[in-house]
C-alpha positions as CSV (number, residue, x, y, z in Angstrom):
1,M,-128.8,-101.1,-28.7
2,M,-125.8,-102.4,-26.4
3,T,-126.3,-106.2,-28.3
4,S,-125.9,-104.2,-31.3
5,I,-122.8,-102.4,-30.4
6,R,-120.9,-105.5,-28.8
7,A,-121.9,-107.4,-32.1
8,L,-120.6,-104.9,-34.2
9,G,-117.4,-104.7,-32.0
10,M,-116.9,-108.9,-32.3
11,V,-117.2,-108.2,-36.3
12,L,-114.6,-105.6,-36.4
13,F,-112.5,-107.9,-33.7
14,L,-112.5,-110.2,-36.2
15,L,-111.7,-108.6,-39.5
16,F,-108.5,-106.7,-37.4
17,A,-107.7,-110.5,-36.7
18,V,-108.0,-111.6,-40.1
19,V,-106.2,-108.3,-40.9
20,A,-103.3,-109.2,-38.4
21,N,-102.8,-112.6,-39.1
22,A,-101.9,-111.6,-42.7
23,Q,-99.8,-109.5,-41.9
24,E,-98.3,-111.6,-39.8
25,R,-97.8,-114.8,-42.3
26,P,-94.2,-114.9,-43.5
27,W,-92.8,-113.5,-46.7
28,G,-89.5,-113.6,-48.7
29,D,-86.6,-114.6,-46.5
30,A,-88.9,-115.0,-43.1
31,L,-90.0,-118.0,-45.5
32,K,-87.2,-119.9,-44.3
33,G,-87.5,-122.5,-42.1
34,S,-91.4,-121.4,-41.7
35,G,-93.0,-125.0,-41.9
36,N,-93.0,-128.2,-42.8
37,Y,-92.8,-130.9,-45.6
38,D,-95.4,-132.4,-44.2
39,D,-97.6,-129.3,-43.8
40,F,-98.2,-129.7,-48.1
41,E,-99.8,-132.2,-50.6
42,K,-97.2,-134.0,-52.9
43,P,-98.7,-133.5,-56.6
44,Q,-99.5,-137.5,-56.8
45,R,-102.5,-136.9,-54.6
46,C,-103.5,-133.7,-56.6
47,A,-102.9,-136.2,-59.9
48,S,-105.3,-139.1,-58.0
49,C,-108.5,-136.6,-59.6
50,H,-106.4,-133.7,-61.3
51,K,-105.5,-136.1,-63.8
52,D,-105.0,-134.0,-67.2
53,F,-103.5,-130.8,-65.3
54,A,-101.2,-133.6,-63.8
55,R,-99.8,-134.8,-67.0
56,Q,-99.3,-130.9,-68.7
57,Y,-97.7,-129.7,-65.1
58,E,-95.3,-133.0,-65.7
59,Q,-94.4,-131.5,-68.3
60,A,-93.6,-128.0,-67.4
61,M,-90.9,-126.7,-65.6
62,M,-92.9,-125.4,-62.5
63,S,-92.0,-129.4,-62.2
64,Q,-88.7,-129.2,-62.7
65,A,-87.5,-126.0,-61.4
66,Y,-85.1,-128.0,-59.1
67,T,-84.5,-131.3,-60.7
68,H,-83.5,-129.4,-63.8
69,S,-79.8,-129.8,-64.8
70,W,-78.8,-126.8,-65.8
71,D,-80.6,-125.6,-62.9
72,E,-79.0,-128.3,-60.5
73,I,-75.9,-127.2,-62.2
74,E,-75.3,-123.5,-61.4
75,Y,-76.6,-124.1,-58.1
76,F,-74.5,-126.6,-56.7
77,K,-71.0,-126.0,-59.1
78,L,-71.6,-122.0,-59.0
79,A,-74.0,-120.6,-56.6
80,V,-73.4,-122.3,-53.6
81,P,-69.4,-122.6,-53.5
82,H,-69.8,-118.5,-54.1
83,G,-72.1,-118.2,-51.2
84,K,-69.5,-120.4,-49.0
85,K,-66.6,-117.7,-50.0
86,D,-68.4,-114.8,-49.9
87,P,-71.2,-114.7,-46.9
88,K,-72.5,-111.4,-48.9
89,F,-73.9,-114.6,-51.6
90,D,-75.1,-116.9,-48.6
91,P,-78.6,-115.6,-48.3
92,V,-78.7,-115.7,-51.9
93,Q,-77.8,-119.3,-52.2
94,E,-80.3,-119.8,-49.9
95,G,-82.8,-117.6,-51.4
96,C,-82.7,-119.6,-54.9
97,N,-84.5,-122.8,-53.3
98,G,-87.7,-120.0,-52.5
99,C,-88.2,-120.1,-56.2
100,H,-86.7,-123.4,-57.4
101,A,-87.4,-125.7,-54.4
102,P,-90.0,-123.9,-52.0
103,L,-90.7,-127.2,-50.0
104,A,-87.4,-127.1,-49.1
105,F,-87.0,-123.4,-48.4
106,I,-90.0,-123.5,-45.9
107,A,-89.6,-126.5,-44.3
108,G,-85.5,-125.0,-43.4
109,D,-83.4,-127.7,-45.6
110,V,-81.0,-125.5,-47.5
111,P,-79.4,-126.5,-49.6
112,P,-81.6,-129.1,-50.0
113,P,-80.0,-132.5,-51.1
114,K,-79.3,-133.0,-54.2
115,P,-81.9,-133.5,-57.1
116,F,-83.1,-137.8,-57.4
117,T,-82.2,-138.4,-54.0
118,G,-85.3,-138.8,-52.7
119,S,-85.7,-135.5,-51.2
120,R,-89.3,-133.8,-51.7
121,A,-87.2,-130.7,-52.9
122,D,-87.2,-132.6,-55.7
123,E,-91.3,-132.2,-55.9
124,S,-90.1,-128.5,-57.4
125,V,-92.6,-125.8,-57.3
126,S,-95.8,-128.3,-56.8
127,C,-99.5,-127.9,-57.4
128,D,-100.0,-126.9,-53.2
129,I,-97.1,-124.2,-53.4
130,C,-99.0,-121.9,-56.3
131,H,-102.8,-123.0,-54.8
132,T,-102.0,-122.0,-51.1
133,I,-100.4,-118.6,-51.7
134,T,-102.8,-116.0,-50.0
135,G,-100.9,-113.2,-51.3
136,S,-97.3,-111.0,-51.3
137,G,-96.0,-108.9,-48.9
138,E,-94.2,-106.8,-51.7
139,E,-95.5,-104.6,-54.3
140,P,-94.5,-105.5,-56.8
141,P,-93.7,-109.0,-55.3
142,F,-90.1,-110.2,-56.2
143,N,-88.1,-112.9,-54.4
144,F,-90.3,-115.6,-53.0
145,S,-92.2,-112.2,-51.6
146,Y,-95.0,-114.7,-51.4
147,T,-97.7,-115.4,-48.7
148,I,-98.9,-118.9,-48.1
149,E,-101.2,-120.9,-46.0
150,A,-100.9,-124.8,-46.0
151,G,-103.9,-126.7,-45.2
152,K,-107.0,-127.9,-46.4
153,T,-108.4,-125.1,-48.3
154,K,-107.2,-124.7,-52.0
155,L,-107.5,-121.3,-53.3
156,G,-108.5,-120.7,-57.0
157,N,-110.4,-119.5,-60.3
158,R,-114.3,-120.4,-59.3
159,D,-116.0,-120.3,-56.3
160,G,-118.5,-123.3,-55.5
161,L,-116.4,-126.2,-56.1
162,V,-117.1,-130.0,-54.3
163,S,-114.5,-131.5,-53.1
164,P,-114.3,-134.7,-51.4
165,H,-110.5,-134.3,-50.6
166,H,-110.2,-130.4,-49.6
167,E,-111.7,-127.5,-49.8
168,T,-112.5,-124.5,-52.6
169,R,-112.3,-121.7,-52.2
170,K,-111.8,-118.5,-55.6
171,H,-109.2,-116.4,-54.5
172,D,-108.8,-113.1,-56.9
173,F,-104.3,-113.5,-56.3
174,T,-104.5,-116.9,-57.1
175,V,-105.4,-115.4,-60.9
176,S,-103.6,-112.5,-60.6
177,P,-99.8,-111.5,-62.5
178,E,-98.5,-110.6,-59.5
179,L,-98.8,-114.4,-58.4
180,C,-96.1,-115.0,-61.2
181,G,-94.1,-111.8,-60.2
182,S,-93.5,-113.6,-57.0
183,C,-90.8,-115.4,-58.9
184,H,-90.7,-114.2,-62.1
185,N,-89.0,-110.6,-60.6
186,E,-85.9,-110.6,-58.4
187,K,-83.2,-108.0,-57.3
188,N,-79.7,-108.8,-56.5
189,P,-77.9,-107.7,-53.7
190,W,-77.2,-104.8,-55.8
191,D,-80.4,-103.6,-55.7
192,L,-80.8,-105.0,-59.7
193,W,-83.6,-106.0,-61.0
194,V,-81.9,-109.4,-62.9
195,K,-85.1,-110.9,-63.2
196,S,-88.3,-108.2,-64.9
197,T,-90.3,-110.4,-67.0
198,H,-93.9,-109.1,-64.5
199,L,-92.0,-106.2,-64.5
200,E,-92.2,-105.8,-68.3
201,W,-95.0,-107.2,-68.7
202,K,-96.7,-104.5,-66.6
203,E,-94.8,-102.1,-68.1
204,G,-95.9,-103.1,-71.6
205,P,-99.4,-102.8,-73.9
206,Y,-100.9,-106.4,-73.2
207,S,-101.5,-105.2,-69.0
208,K,-103.1,-102.0,-70.3
209,E,-105.3,-104.2,-72.3
210,G,-106.0,-106.4,-69.2
211,Q,-103.8,-109.5,-71.1
212,R,-102.6,-111.3,-67.8
213,C,-99.6,-113.9,-67.5
214,Q,-102.3,-116.9,-67.1
215,D,-104.1,-115.4,-70.5
216,C,-101.2,-116.6,-72.3
217,H,-99.2,-119.0,-70.1
218,M,-102.5,-120.9,-68.7
219,P,-104.8,-120.7,-72.1
220,A,-108.5,-121.7,-71.2
221,A,-110.2,-124.5,-73.4
222,P,-113.3,-126.6,-72.8
223,G,-112.9,-129.2,-69.9
224,R,-112.9,-129.9,-66.2
225,N,-111.5,-129.1,-63.6
226,S,-111.5,-132.8,-61.7
227,M,-112.7,-136.0,-63.2
228,M,-115.9,-136.0,-61.1
229,S,-116.7,-132.1,-61.9
230,K,-118.9,-130.4,-64.4
231,E,-117.7,-129.1,-67.9
232,H,-116.6,-125.7,-68.2
233,A,-116.4,-123.8,-71.0
234,D,-112.4,-121.8,-70.0
235,I,-110.4,-124.3,-68.3
236,A,-107.5,-123.0,-67.8
237,Q,-104.4,-125.5,-69.1
238,H,-101.8,-125.9,-66.6
239,L,-99.0,-126.1,-69.6
240,F,-96.9,-122.9,-68.4
241,T,-95.2,-123.1,-71.9
242,G,-92.1,-120.5,-71.9
243,A,-88.9,-120.7,-73.6
244,H,-88.7,-124.5,-72.9
245,S,-91.3,-124.9,-75.7
246,P,-90.2,-124.9,-79.0
247,A,-93.9,-124.3,-80.3
248,R,-93.6,-121.2,-78.3
249,L,-90.6,-120.3,-79.5
250,A,-91.4,-120.3,-83.0
251,G,-92.5,-117.5,-84.5
252,A,-92.3,-115.4,-81.3
253,V,-90.4,-113.0,-83.5
254,E,-91.6,-112.0,-87.1
255,L,-89.1,-111.0,-89.5
256,S,-89.0,-109.2,-92.7
257,V,-86.3,-108.6,-95.0
258,F,-85.9,-106.8,-98.1
259,P,-82.7,-104.7,-100.4
260,D,-82.5,-101.6,-101.1
261,I,-82.2,-102.1,-105.0
262,R,-83.2,-105.2,-107.1
263,E,-80.7,-104.8,-109.9
264,I,-77.2,-104.1,-109.5
265,V,-73.8,-104.8,-110.9
266,P,-71.0,-107.0,-108.9
267,G,-68.8,-104.9,-106.8
268,E,-71.2,-102.0,-106.3
269,T,-72.6,-101.4,-103.1
270,M,-76.1,-102.3,-101.1
271,K,-78.2,-102.1,-98.3
272,I,-80.7,-104.8,-96.9
273,T,-82.3,-104.6,-94.3
274,V,-84.3,-107.2,-91.5
275,A,-87.4,-106.1,-89.5
276,C,-87.4,-107.8,-86.4
277,F,-91.3,-107.4,-84.5
278,N,-92.3,-109.1,-81.5
279,H,-96.1,-109.7,-81.9
280,K,-96.3,-112.8,-79.8
281,V,-94.1,-112.3,-76.7
282,G,-96.2,-110.1,-73.5
283,H,-92.3,-109.2,-72.1
284,K,-89.2,-108.3,-73.9
285,I,-87.1,-111.2,-75.3
286,P,-85.5,-112.6,-74.0
287,S,-86.6,-112.3,-70.8
288,G,-86.1,-114.2,-67.3
289,S,-82.1,-115.7,-67.2
290,V,-81.2,-112.6,-69.4
291,E,-77.4,-113.0,-68.5
292,E,-77.6,-116.8,-69.8
293,R,-79.8,-116.5,-73.1
294,Q,-79.0,-115.6,-76.7
295,L,-81.3,-113.9,-79.6
296,W,-79.4,-113.7,-81.9
297,L,-79.9,-112.5,-86.4
298,T,-77.4,-114.2,-88.8
299,V,-77.8,-113.1,-92.4
300,T,-76.4,-114.8,-95.2
301,A,-76.3,-114.0,-98.9
302,I,-76.3,-117.1,-101.6
303,D,-74.8,-116.5,-104.9
304,A,-76.0,-118.3,-108.8
305,E,-73.6,-121.2,-108.4
306,G,-74.8,-121.3,-104.0
307,K,-71.6,-119.4,-102.6
308,V,-72.6,-118.8,-99.1
309,Y,-71.8,-114.9,-98.1
310,H,-72.1,-114.1,-94.0
311,L,-73.4,-110.1,-94.0
312,P,-72.4,-108.8,-90.7
313,V,-74.7,-106.5,-89.3
314,D,-74.5,-102.7,-89.5
315,K,-73.1,-100.5,-86.7
316,K,-75.3,-98.2,-85.1
317,G,-73.1,-97.1,-82.7
318,F,-75.1,-96.5,-79.5
319,E,-73.1,-97.1,-76.1
320,G,-72.6,-100.8,-75.0
321,E,-72.9,-102.1,-78.8
322,E,-70.2,-104.1,-78.8
323,Y,-71.2,-106.5,-76.7
324,T,-74.6,-107.1,-79.3
325,I,-72.7,-108.1,-81.9
326,S,-71.3,-112.1,-81.9
327,S,-67.9,-112.0,-80.5
328,N,-65.7,-115.0,-79.0
329,E,-63.4,-112.5,-76.9
330,L,-63.1,-113.9,-74.2
331,A,-65.7,-113.7,-70.7
332,F,-67.5,-115.0,-67.6
333,Q,-63.9,-115.0,-65.9
334,D,-66.2,-114.7,-62.5
335,M,-66.7,-118.5,-62.9
336,G,-63.0,-119.1,-61.5
337,Y,-63.7,-117.7,-58.5
338,M,-66.6,-119.4,-57.8
339,M,-65.3,-122.9,-58.7
340,D,-61.9,-122.0,-57.1
341,I,-60.0,-122.3,-60.5
342,P,-56.8,-119.8,-60.5
343,D,-56.2,-118.0,-63.4
344,F,-58.9,-119.0,-65.6
345,K,-58.6,-117.4,-68.4
346,G,-63.0,-117.0,-68.9
347,L,-64.2,-118.9,-72.1
348,P,-66.0,-117.7,-75.5
349,R,-68.5,-115.2,-75.0
350,D,-71.0,-116.3,-77.7
351,A,-69.9,-119.0,-79.6
352,L,-72.2,-118.8,-82.8
353,P,-71.4,-119.8,-85.9
354,Y,-70.8,-116.5,-87.0
355,E,-68.7,-113.6,-85.5
356,G,-70.8,-110.0,-86.4
357,D,-74.7,-111.3,-85.8
358,R,-77.1,-109.2,-83.8
359,V,-77.4,-110.6,-80.7
360,F,-80.5,-109.5,-78.9
361,R,-79.7,-108.9,-75.0
362,M,-78.8,-106.9,-72.3
363,A,-75.6,-107.9,-70.7
364,Y,-74.6,-108.4,-67.4
365,F,-71.2,-107.5,-65.7
366,D,-69.4,-108.2,-62.0
367,P,-67.9,-105.8,-59.8
368,E,-64.4,-106.0,-62.1
369,D,-66.7,-104.8,-65.1
370,R,-66.3,-108.3,-66.4
371,M,-69.7,-109.9,-68.5
372,T,-71.2,-112.5,-65.9
373,I,-73.9,-115.4,-65.8
374,A,-74.2,-115.5,-63.1
375,Q,-77.4,-112.5,-61.7
376,W,-76.6,-112.9,-58.3
377,N,-72.7,-111.5,-59.2
378,T,-74.3,-108.7,-61.8
379,A,-73.2,-104.7,-60.0
380,R,-74.0,-103.2,-63.1
381,F,-76.0,-104.3,-66.5
382,G,-75.6,-102.9,-70.4
383,T,-77.6,-102.0,-73.2
384,D,-80.7,-103.1,-73.0
385,Y,-81.0,-104.4,-76.8
386,R,-83.9,-107.0,-75.9
387,I,-87.1,-106.7,-78.1
388,G,-89.7,-105.3,-75.8
389,P,-93.6,-106.7,-76.6
390,R,-95.2,-105.1,-80.0
391,E,-91.6,-103.5,-80.5
392,T,-89.6,-103.5,-84.4
393,K,-86.3,-103.3,-84.5
394,L,-84.6,-102.4,-88.0
395,E,-81.1,-104.0,-88.8
396,T,-79.1,-103.2,-91.8
397,Y,-76.3,-105.0,-93.7
398,T,-74.4,-103.0,-95.5
399,W,-72.5,-105.4,-98.8
400,K,-70.0,-104.7,-101.1
401,L,-70.5,-107.3,-103.5
402,P,-67.5,-109.0,-105.0
403,D,-66.4,-107.8,-108.3
404,N,-66.6,-112.1,-109.3
405,L,-70.2,-112.3,-108.1
406,P,-71.5,-115.0,-110.8
407,L,-74.4,-112.7,-112.9
408,G,-78.2,-113.8,-111.8
409,K,-80.2,-113.8,-108.8
410,V,-79.0,-113.8,-105.2
411,R,-81.3,-115.0,-102.4
412,V,-80.6,-113.2,-98.9
413,V,-81.8,-115.4,-95.6
414,A,-82.3,-113.9,-92.4
415,E,-83.1,-116.5,-89.4
416,M,-83.3,-115.7,-86.1
417,Q,-82.8,-118.1,-83.7
418,Y,-82.1,-118.4,-79.7
419,R,-80.6,-120.7,-76.7
420,R,-81.2,-120.8,-73.3
421,L,-77.6,-121.3,-72.4
422,I,-74.9,-120.5,-73.8
423,K,-72.9,-122.9,-75.5
424,S,-69.6,-122.3,-74.4
425,V,-70.4,-122.1,-70.5
426,G,-72.7,-125.0,-70.6
427,E,-70.3,-127.2,-72.6
428,Y,-67.6,-126.2,-69.8
429,L,-70.0,-127.4,-67.2
430,G,-71.3,-130.0,-68.4
431,V,-74.6,-129.2,-69.2
432,P,-76.5,-131.8,-71.4
433,A,-76.4,-130.6,-74.8
434,E,-80.4,-130.1,-75.1
435,E,-80.0,-127.1,-73.0
436,M,-77.4,-125.6,-75.4
437,K,-79.9,-126.7,-78.9
438,A,-80.0,-123.7,-81.4
439,E,-83.7,-123.2,-81.1
440,F,-85.6,-121.6,-84.4
441,I,-87.7,-118.5,-84.0
442,N,-88.3,-117.1,-87.9
443,R,-86.8,-117.2,-91.2
444,A,-87.3,-114.5,-94.2
445,E,-85.8,-114.5,-97.3
446,T,-85.5,-111.8,-100.3
447,Q,-83.4,-112.4,-103.2
448,F,-82.2,-109.1,-106.2
449,E,-80.3,-109.7,-109.6
450,T,-76.8,-109.1,-110.5
451,V,-76.6,-108.2,-114.0
452,D,-74.0,-107.0,-116.6
453,Y,-75.3,-103.2,-118.5
């Protein structure tokens, strides 16, 4: 009996020790300086056995989270100088690395050396980071709240896998959306959710049906985990496609367009409606870096002689709607303070081909109530006019036809496009043109006829 009690006591002691150890692991800001670069495997080492995963990962933004051109420019031209000028933002500019360059953050190497100078910060979100994350110190997870245990044990989605190089263990957190939320949710110094992709998914229909982030961004296919493993029917592909993938963007929103009349006399007024249905994205669109991204709808009419007429969207009258209709008024004046440019007047807010288009966005405003692209400097949000998962937004266009409009068929074209970065900002900061490229989302067309009764 006494032996059994001692055995039970030893089991409880070990259990409590494990729990205490898990609780003692640092997360968030406490991760800074908690380890060393050498604690983690280099991606090249992983690639020697996991060749297919390595090639997929190299093309994904996970491998470029620190070295990608816009991230580098935003960090070193805006965030770092702002942190040095205002101590309130110094922890913020350091914390960027918790997600963009976690090896450097854990090593206490912040700000890291600039990209492509030979630092291991260039590894960005490496294989060994995700496969040694053990949980989150926050619920919901946000701001690099992951706990991590570097070492020879790699965590994944299967039991019973044997590797000649490391231990392998199935871990529920590795396959959970909360792993993604550790970095794809972010709060800023004003306690605002300036990034909330995981939360948007969690509040939407897909989470309630059991669809995880990984099911879309790491789709399963037959294959092998490594060169020496056996075939499995459901290998999670390490594609991580998202806003930088034209294939992921194309068709993300379904468009339909129709007029309220099929025959009309020139000089009369008609209404055209466009239905925009988010049937593909499991969170709001745009998501992530909402402050700098643009999703816009352009409607044009082409008469029988080929002349093009741009149709401005009808106003709905909700508060803050002016920020959801394209305009070239000046904005982003807070960049002047960050870059130490006195009397900086700002940059064209939308810099789109037409003014009067519908822009699906949630504007971010700085402490002086000016529109900003700096999520860390955001004191309030404008109206959230993004398109939620499985949501349909109807946009109308009232058009008084010119009296001299030629008789015949008139084509109406609705086209939706997306930019990852506002063009005026990118051009001013010297961002490569590829980052500001207008990406095609979808297109729909209808027609009516002008007649002479």
